[in-house]
C-alpha positions as CSV (number, residue, x, y, z in Angstrom):
1,M,-17.0,22.3,-6.2
2,H,-18.3,20.1,-3.3
3,Q,-17.1,17.0,-4.7
4,N,-13.6,18.5,-5.2
5,M,-13.5,19.4,-1.4
6,V,-14.8,15.6,-0.6
7,M,-12.0,14.1,-2.6
8,K,-9.5,16.6,-0.9
9,D,-10.7,15.4,2.4
10,F,-10.5,11.7,1.5
11,F,-6.8,12.0,0.0
12,R,-5.6,14.1,3.1
13,K,-7.3,11.6,5.4
14,Y,-5.7,8.3,3.6
15,I,-2.6,9.8,1.8
16,L,-0.5,7.4,4.1
17,V,-2.3,4.2,3.2
18,I,-2.3,5.3,-0.4
19,G,1.1,6.0,-0.5
20,F,2.2,2.9,1.2
21,S,-0.3,0.9,-1.2
22,A,1.3,2.4,-4.5
23,I,4.9,1.8,-3.3
24,G,3.9,-2.0,-2.3
25,A,2.2,-2.5,-5.6
26,L,5.3,-1.0,-7.5
27,G,7.6,-3.1,-5.2
28,G,5.5,-6.3,-6.0
29,F,5.8,-5.7,-10.0
30,L,9.4,-4.9,-9.8
31,Y,9.9,-8.3,-7.6
32,W,8.0,-10.0,-10.5
33,K,10.2,-8.1,-13.1
34,F,13.5,-8.6,-11.9
35,V,13.6,-11.4,-9.5
36,G,10.3,-13.4,-10.2
37,C,9.8,-17.2,-11.2
38,M,11.8,-18.1,-14.6
39,S,10.1,-21.5,-14.7
40,G,6.7,-20.6,-14.5
41,T,5.7,-22.8,-11.6
42,C,5.7,-20.5,-8.7
43,M,2.1,-19.5,-8.0
44,I,2.4,-16.0,-6.7
45,K,5.6,-14.7,-8.8
46,S,4.7,-16.3,-12.1
47,V,2.1,-13.6,-13.2
48,W,2.7,-9.8,-12.8
49,Y,-0.6,-9.1,-11.3
50,L,-0.4,-11.5,-8.4
51,S,2.8,-10.3,-7.2
52,T,1.6,-7.0,-7.7
53,F,-1.5,-7.5,-5.9
54,Y,0.2,-9.1,-2.9
55,G,2.8,-6.1,-2.7
56,L,-0.2,-3.6,-2.9
57,L,-1.9,-5.8,0.0
58,L,1.3,-5.7,1.9
59,G,1.9,-1.9,1.4
60,Y,-2.0,-1.4,2.7
61,I,-1.3,-3.2,5.7
62,T,1.9,-1.4,6.6
63,G,0.1,1.7,6.2
64,Q,-2.5,0.8,8.1
65,L,-0.6,-0.1,10.9
66,I,1.6,3.1,10.7
67,E,-1.5,5.3,10.5
68,E,-2.6,3.6,13.7
69,L,1.0,3.9,15.6
70,I,0.8,7.5,14.7
71,L,-2.8,8.3,15.9
72,K,-2.2,6.4,19.1
73,F,0.9,8.5,19.7
74,K,-0.8,11.8,19.1
75,K,-3.6,10.5,21.5
76,Q,-1.1,9.6,24.0
77,K,0.8,13.0,23.5
78,K,-2.6,15.1,24.3
79,I,-3.3,13.1,27.6
C-alpha cells in the first residue's frame, strides 16, 4: 500500500517530464523509421536506438524547461 502511494506521488510530480520524454522517444523512433539515413553512414540516424535515445533526451530537456517555467510562473504569481 505504501509503495503504491510513493509511485503515485512520483508520477504526479514528474508527469510532464515523463510525458515529454516518451513523446521525444517516439518522435526519434518515427524520424528513424520514415526519414532516417538510407546509406547507413549517418551516425545518429542509421540505427533506431540512437535516434530514439536522442529524441528521448530532447524530450526530457524540453519537459524540464517547461516544468521550470511553470514553477517560476506559479512562484511569481504568489508574490
